[in-house]
Backbone as CSV, one residue per row, in Angstrom:
resi,resn,N_x,N_y,N_z,CA_x,CA_y,CA_z,C_x,C_y,C_z
1,UNK,72.594,-154.424,133.400,72.206,-155.647,133.171,73.286,-156.661,134.055
2,UNK,74.646,-156.264,133.862,75.662,-157.409,135.013,75.396,-156.571,135.777
3,UNK,75.511,-155.352,136.407,75.308,-155.259,137.962,73.960,-156.005,138.852
4,UNK,72.608,-155.760,137.726,71.645,-156.413,138.012,71.842,-158.067,138.570
5,UNK,72.728,-158.350,137.575,73.017,-160.011,137.712,73.736,-160.177,139.048
6,UNK,74.724,-159.136,139.182,75.579,-159.542,140.176,74.894,-159.519,141.090
7,UNK,74.113,-158.560,141.582,73.167,-158.014,142.764,72.441,-159.402,143.222
8,UNK,71.807,-159.786,141.832,70.827,-161.010,142.332,71.880,-161.990,143.137
9,UNK,73.062,-162.546,142.274,73.883,-163.712,142.797,74.470,-163.491,144.296
10,UNK,74.328,-161.992,144.544,75.155,-162.051,146.461,73.346,-161.529,146.765
11,UNK,72.564,-162.574,146.253,71.436,-162.410,147.114,70.975,-160.942,147.534
12,UNK,71.220,-159.602,146.960,71.022,-158.172,146.999,69.323,-157.688,145.950
13,UNK,69.503,-156.398,146.452,68.848,-155.756,145.527,69.591,-154.433,145.331
14,UNK,69.231,-153.579,144.314,69.703,-152.228,144.681,68.962,-151.497,144.715
15,UNK,69.182,-150.759,145.727,68.289,-149.593,146.411,68.893,-148.336,146.167
16,UNK,68.087,-147.408,146.173,68.465,-145.674,145.465,69.069,-145.001,146.849
17,UNK,70.312,-144.594,146.741,71.559,-144.160,147.184,71.129,-142.516,147.256
18,UNK,70.508,-141.594,147.971,70.992,-140.483,147.280,72.166,-139.535,147.096
19,UNK,73.068,-139.998,148.175,74.762,-139.219,148.101,75.316,-139.281,147.187
20,UNK,75.315,-140.583,145.990,75.755,-140.477,144.384,74.961,-140.956,143.549
21,UNK,73.483,-140.498,143.956,72.426,-140.170,142.409,72.880,-141.228,142.103
22,UNK,72.852,-142.838,142.984,73.088,-144.272,142.160,71.832,-145.392,143.282
23,UNK,71.802,-146.619,142.559,71.428,-147.673,143.047,72.725,-148.460,143.553
24,UNK,72.228,-148.494,144.922,73.691,-149.562,145.523,72.980,-150.741,146.216
25,UNK,74.024,-151.905,146.107,73.619,-153.089,146.665,75.180,-153.428,146.826
26,UNK,75.350,-153.948,148.338,76.448,-154.547,148.614,76.320,-155.972,148.631
27,UNK,77.474,-156.731,148.200,77.017,-158.108,147.796,78.700,-158.665,148.315
28,UNK,78.476,-159.905,148.806,80.145,-160.788,148.973,79.957,-161.397,147.674
29,UNK,81.176,-161.481,146.733,81.682,-162.601,145.582,82.057,-163.544,145.914
30,UNK,82.152,-164.510,145.385,83.350,-165.529,145.752,82.671,-166.563,146.760
31,UNK,83.451,-168.028,146.861,83.022,-169.153,147.960,83.422,-168.463,149.231
32,UNK,82.785,-169.207,150.297,83.038,-168.875,151.506,82.615,-167.234,152.404
33,UNK,83.559,-166.609,152.777,83.625,-165.516,153.185,83.396,-164.196,151.870
34,UNK,84.159,-164.579,151.116,84.594,-163.830,149.370,85.089,-162.734,149.833
35,UNK,84.780,-161.944,148.869,84.979,-160.338,149.076,83.646,-158.886,148.997
36,UNK,83.834,-158.278,149.797,83.029,-157.459,150.321,82.701,-156.864,148.252
37,UNK,82.145,-156.192,148.200,81.898,-155.223,146.743,80.356,-155.047,146.978
38,UNK,80.936,-153.542,146.550,79.483,-152.500,146.304,79.282,-151.880,145.062
39,UNK,77.797,-152.376,144.680,77.466,-152.514,142.890,77.318,-151.196,143.042
40,UNK,77.292,-150.406,142.112,76.777,-149.600,141.633,76.536,-148.869,140.204
41,UNK,74.981,-148.350,140.572,74.426,-148.519,139.175,73.918,-146.535,139.082
42,UNK,75.355,-145.428,138.841,74.341,-144.289,138.582,72.932,-144.086,138.123
43,UNK,72.272,-143.508,138.153,70.668,-142.940,137.910,70.739,-141.609,136.878
44,UNK,71.876,-141.292,136.566,72.744,-140.354,135.740,72.448,-140.764,134.243
45,UNK,72.460,-140.571,133.322,73.131,-140.293,132.271,74.138,-140.699,131.565
46,UNK,74.091,-142.418,131.147,75.570,-142.569,131.067,76.399,-141.592,130.441
47,UNK,76.231,-140.069,130.209,76.865,-139.578,129.707,77.973,-138.112,131.110
48,UNK,77.112,-138.738,131.740,77.547,-137.835,133.226,77.400,-138.624,134.258
49,UNK,77.829,-139.928,134.033,77.955,-140.752,134.970,79.567,-140.321,136.127
50,UNK,79.943,-139.968,135.756,81.289,-139.348,136.144,81.111,-138.815,137.612
51,UNK,80.411,-138.082,137.623,80.002,-136.845,139.051,79.625,-138.446,140.091
52,UNK,78.480,-138.895,139.754,77.906,-140.222,140.745,78.870,-141.451,141.250
53,UNK,79.743,-141.321,140.355,80.320,-142.317,140.877,81.817,-141.705,141.578
54,UNK,82.398,-140.590,140.823,83.122,-140.235,142.054,82.554,-139.620,143.679
55,UNK,81.495,-139.314,143.558,80.399,-138.737,144.927,80.940,-140.031,145.764
56,UNK,80.413,-141.065,144.984,80.679,-142.808,145.624,81.501,-143.139,145.935
57,UNK,82.934,-142.854,145.584,84.202,-142.903,145.903,84.456,-142.596,147.054
58,UNK,84.381,-141.205,147.296,84.523,-140.119,148.212,83.837,-140.673,149.324
59,UNK,82.630,-140.793,149.267,81.721,-141.171,150.539,82.134,-142.534,150.701
60,UNK,82.355,-143.407,150.060,82.803,-144.762,150.941,84.192,-144.852,150.696
61,UNK,85.655,-144.179,150.360,86.845,-144.512,150.099,87.038,-145.201,149.689
62,UNK,86.755,-145.766,148.489,87.447,-146.325,147.499,88.165,-146.119,146.494
63,UNK,89.226,-146.313,146.655,90.456,-145.991,145.823,90.183,-146.520,144.283
64,UNK,90.885,-145.448,143.597,90.337,-145.566,142.122,90.997,-147.391,141.269
65,UNK,91.665,-147.666,141.747,92.580,-149.018,141.550,91.819,-149.983,142.210
66,UNK,90.403,-149.798,142.559,89.229,-150.944,143.393,88.202,-150.928,142.367
67,UNK,87.899,-149.737,141.141,86.697,-149.130,140.592,86.934,-150.023,139.522
68,UNK,85.607,-151.161,139.317,85.711,-152.011,138.096,84.596,-151.175,137.296
69,UNK,84.568,-151.117,135.871,83.269,-149.971,135.298,83.328,-151.141,134.326
70,UNK,81.858,-151.272,134.133,81.156,-152.682,132.743,80.308,-151.411,131.575
71,UNK,81.372,-151.813,130.686,80.847,-150.616,129.729,80.463,-151.074,128.256
72,UNK,79.848,-150.317,127.385,79.635,-151.202,126.007,81.231,-150.622,125.338
73,UNK,81.116,-151.717,124.587,82.255,-151.311,123.386,81.733,-151.383,121.806
74,UNK,82.154,-150.847,121.355,81.754,-150.365,119.797,82.920,-151.156,119.105
75,UNK,83.548,-151.179,119.194,85.404,-151.656,118.906,85.490,-153.079,118.978
76,UNK,84.201,-153.336,119.543,84.241,-155.244,120.148,83.129,-155.620,119.545
77,UNK,83.302,-157.046,118.457,82.274,-157.889,118.068,81.485,-158.137,119.031
78,UNK,79.891,-158.071,118.826,78.825,-158.168,119.948,79.559,-159.617,120.447
79,UNK,79.151,-160.155,121.599,79.422,-161.269,122.657,81.011,-161.313,123.026
80,UNK,81.736,-160.474,122.542,82.737,-160.447,123.015,83.279,-159.337,124.078
81,UNK,83.994,-160.174,125.472,84.736,-159.367,126.172,85.965,-158.943,126.648
82,UNK,86.864,-158.162,126.846,87.592,-157.596,127.229,87.846,-157.055,128.401
83,UNK,89.154,-157.558,128.926,89.252,-157.037,130.655,90.675,-155.807,130.386
84,UNK,90.898,-154.533,130.684,91.849,-154.243,131.058,91.822,-153.072,132.048
85,UNK,93.010,-152.432,132.535,93.312,-151.712,133.521,93.503,-150.454,132.577
86,UNK,92.508,-149.449,132.609,93.192,-147.476,132.187,92.849,-147.716,130.708
87,UNK,93.344,-146.494,130.409,93.240,-146.316,128.832,92.263,-144.867,128.858
88,UNK,92.160,-144.757,127.631,91.319,-143.306,126.769,89.961,-143.658,127.105
89,UNK,89.451,-142.903,126.308,87.705,-142.830,126.080,87.110,-143.503,124.842
90,UNK,88.384,-142.824,124.116,87.909,-143.742,122.817,86.205,-143.166,122.230
91,UNK,86.209,-141.656,122.545,85.226,-141.597,122.195,83.883,-141.690,122.865
92,UNK,84.061,-142.542,123.999,82.686,-143.000,124.670,82.659,-141.788,125.728
93,UNK,81.252,-141.793,125.572,81.330,-140.271,126.570,80.988,-140.984,127.902
94,UNK,80.547,-141.945,128.175,80.519,-142.464,129.686,81.506,-142.150,130.382
95,UNK,82.883,-143.170,129.417,84.295,-142.954,129.868,84.749,-141.734,130.030
96,UNK,84.236,-140.596,129.287,84.781,-139.369,129.335,84.411,-138.463,130.394
97,UNK,83.562,-138.566,131.101,82.925,-138.086,132.282,83.701,-138.904,132.890
98,UNK,83.797,-140.232,133.391,84.385,-140.710,134.485,85.951,-140.580,134.323
99,UNK,86.416,-139.950,133.677,88.266,-139.678,133.206,88.034,-138.387,133.817
100,UNK,86.888,-137.330,133.304,86.951,-136.246,133.679,87.462,-135.996,135.289
101,UNK,85.835,-136.678,136.060,85.141,-136.731,137.094,86.038,-137.089,138.695
102,UNK,86.852,-138.373,138.040,87.896,-139.091,138.518,89.302,-138.703,138.604
103,UNK,89.631,-137.787,137.325,91.089,-137.077,137.351,91.711,-138.191,136.628
104,UNK,91.678,-139.376,136.091,92.429,-139.915,135.873,91.044,-141.333,135.056
105,UNK,92.194,-142.103,133.986,91.341,-143.097,133.552,91.346,-144.627,133.726
106,UNK,92.546,-144.457,134.828,92.961,-145.836,135.657,92.592,-146.461,136.361
107,UNK,91.004,-147.089,135.756,90.308,-147.713,136.369,90.110,-148.734,135.649
108,UNK,90.124,-150.122,136.368,88.994,-151.640,135.945,88.539,-151.493,135.217
109,UNK,88.598,-152.364,133.976,87.034,-152.305,132.715,87.066,-153.392,132.434
110,UNK,85.906,-153.994,132.504,85.334,-154.752,131.539,84.459,-154.350,130.459
111,UNK,85.007,-154.674,129.633,84.124,-154.120,127.899,83.548,-155.132,127.459
112,UNK,82.198,-154.711,127.004,81.450,-155.516,126.573,80.946,-155.413,125.356
113,UNK,81.434,-155.922,124.146,81.424,-155.850,122.908,79.912,-155.614,122.082
114,UNK,79.478,-154.844,121.565,78.028,-154.544,121.231,78.466,-154.497,119.626
115,UNK,79.357,-154.361,119.018,80.066,-154.233,117.392,79.751,-152.846,117.131
116,UNK,79.691,-152.597,115.578,79.523,-151.267,115.298,78.198,-150.835,114.546
117,UNK,77.730,-150.029,114.383,76.188,-149.767,114.068,76.557,-150.171,112.281
118,UNK,75.531,-150.637,111.904,75.822,-150.698,110.474,75.274,-149.480,109.574
119,UNK,75.958,-149.444,108.250,75.901,-148.288,107.390,76.447,-146.950,108.336
120,UNK,75.678,-145.580,108.298,75.920,-144.660,108.755,74.602,-144.624,109.999
121,UNK,74.451,-145.033,110.843,73.515,-145.086,111.338,74.266,-143.778,113.234
122,UNK,74.080,-143.193,113.666,74.659,-142.454,114.693,75.151,-143.676,115.866
123,UNK,76.495,-143.580,115.878,76.464,-144.881,117.280,75.537,-144.767,118.760
124,UNK,75.409,-143.241,119.023,74.534,-143.434,119.868,73.085,-143.267,120.005
125,UNK,72.539,-143.330,118.738,71.302,-143.830,118.189,71.351,-145.404,118.692
126,UNK,72.936,-146.045,118.069,72.600,-147.799,118.153,72.755,-148.553,119.642
127,UNK,73.520,-147.687,120.480,73.397,-148.437,121.519,72.531,-147.712,122.729
128,UNK,71.933,-147.142,122.331,70.514,-146.708,123.470,69.308,-147.303,122.699
129,UNK,69.398,-148.212,121.691,68.355,-148.703,120.745,68.238,-150.083,121.835
130,UNK,67.165,-151.312,122.091,66.855,-152.159,122.022,67.647,-153.249,121.251
131,UNK,67.850,-154.492,121.793,69.003,-155.337,121.021,67.846,-156.006,120.011
132,UNK,68.717,-156.178,119.205,67.899,-156.733,118.034,67.598,-157.896,117.983
133,UNK,66.134,-158.459,117.194,65.785,-160.376,116.862,66.929,-161.069,117.752
134,UNK,68.114,-160.747,116.464,68.879,-161.936,116.654,69.948,-161.771,117.321
135,UNK,69.972,-160.824,118.226,70.925,-160.635,119.251,70.163,-160.885,120.748
136,UNK,69.044,-160.884,120.444,68.322,-160.812,121.902,68.079,-162.629,122.956
137,UNK,68.202,-163.500,121.410,68.838,-164.593,122.204,70.298,-165.046,123.023
138,UNK,71.042,-164.077,122.886,72.240,-164.204,122.943,72.416,-162.979,123.778
139,UNK,71.991,-162.469,124.796,71.636,-161.620,125.471,71.700,-161.857,127.063
140,UNK,71.233,-162.892,127.294,71.882,-163.311,128.727,72.611,-164.049,129.051
141,UNK,73.241,-164.747,127.943,74.844,-165.282,127.760,75.735,-164.242,128.145
142,UNK,75.666,-163.079,127.314,76.916,-162.221,127.282,76.708,-161.573,128.663
143,UNK,75.735,-161.367,129.106,75.501,-161.081,130.369,76.214,-161.449,131.517
144,UNK,75.454,-162.802,131.897,76.277,-164.052,132.620,77.677,-164.260,132.423
145,UNK,78.536,-164.019,130.862,80.330,-164.039,130.810,80.613,-162.892,131.567
146,UNK,79.974,-161.788,131.489,80.665,-160.276,131.467,80.741,-160.526,133.448
147,UNK,79.150,-160.721,134.110,79.419,-161.176,135.629,80.187,-161.762,136.037
148,UNK,80.196,-162.990,135.262,81.600,-164.292,135.637,83.132,-163.032,135.608
149,UNK,83.111,-162.335,134.385,84.646,-161.598,134.343,84.652,-160.977,135.787
150,UNK,83.716,-160.310,135.799,83.699,-158.814,136.944,84.343,-159.719,138.441
151,UNK,83.601,-161.016,138.413,83.701,-161.542,139.840,84.970,-162.263,139.873
152,UNK,85.766,-163.000,138.285,87.136,-163.352,138.551,88.207,-162.252,138.601
153,UNK,88.025,-161.136,138.316,88.572,-160.082,137.775,88.664,-159.559,139.839
154,UNK,87.908,-159.442,140.465,87.931,-158.888,141.858,88.529,-160.021,142.785
155,UNK,88.340,-161.487,142.425,89.160,-162.721,143.198,90.281,-162.915,142.586
156,UNK,90.526,-162.737,141.895,91.935,-163.371,141.136,92.708,-162.293,140.409
157,UNK,92.462,-161.218,140.685,92.812,-160.576,139.598,92.744,-160.378,138.177
158,UNK,93.228,-158.705,137.666,93.359,-158.548,136.472,93.935,-159.548,135.110
159,UNK,95.077,-160.218,135.385,95.918,-161.013,134.989,94.993,-162.377,134.621
160,UNK,94.814,-162.842,135.536,94.263,-164.005,135.510,92.620,-163.941,134.741
161,UNK,91.874,-162.736,135.305,90.311,-162.488,134.593,90.838,-162.647,132.989
162,UNK,91.934,-161.963,132.983,92.611,-161.549,131.290,92.087,-163.183,130.588
163,UNK,93.163,-163.585,131.115,93.301,-164.822,130.513,92.253,-165.552,130.486
164,UNK,91.260,-165.798,131.299,90.183,-166.566,130.850,88.670,-165.983,130.035
165,UNK,89.225,-164.771,129.718,87.743,-163.814,129.283,87.925,-162.996,128.223
166,UNK,89.536,-162.585,128.122,89.848,-162.197,126.538,89.814,-162.407,125.426
167,UNK,88.603,-162.741,124.618,89.002,-163.856,123.414,88.952,-162.832,122.363
């Protein structure tokens, strides 16, 4: 949802790119000429997203330190955001796939809090289900804030974005 919003803001559409098994859009972020950014949404399952991302990085010659990954985070309450550089996968299969395929976890991250599943619900089932009725009205605001965080991260750097969005 965040990648789709960033594409919309950049007056672009995500379109299929066979090489990376992903949907891509090139946009500019920021006022004036801004910064050119390649948005990618792997067409694979989250737990195998590392391969498509590595393929795109190779094809477009993108260094690891310029990769920004937006992902759900069970360890953060719903609606919260945290930005960071590097780290482990903490049991997140998508991050594990990225770390394995890229050979490192030293990429930038926009972690979007989804909270822990209730009771003994399987975390995988929890993150794959649609948002509940109580969460639904808040989702557009969370997505908007996460997109804002991505833009600030690209334009102003990690420290400034963390100061603005890590709550």
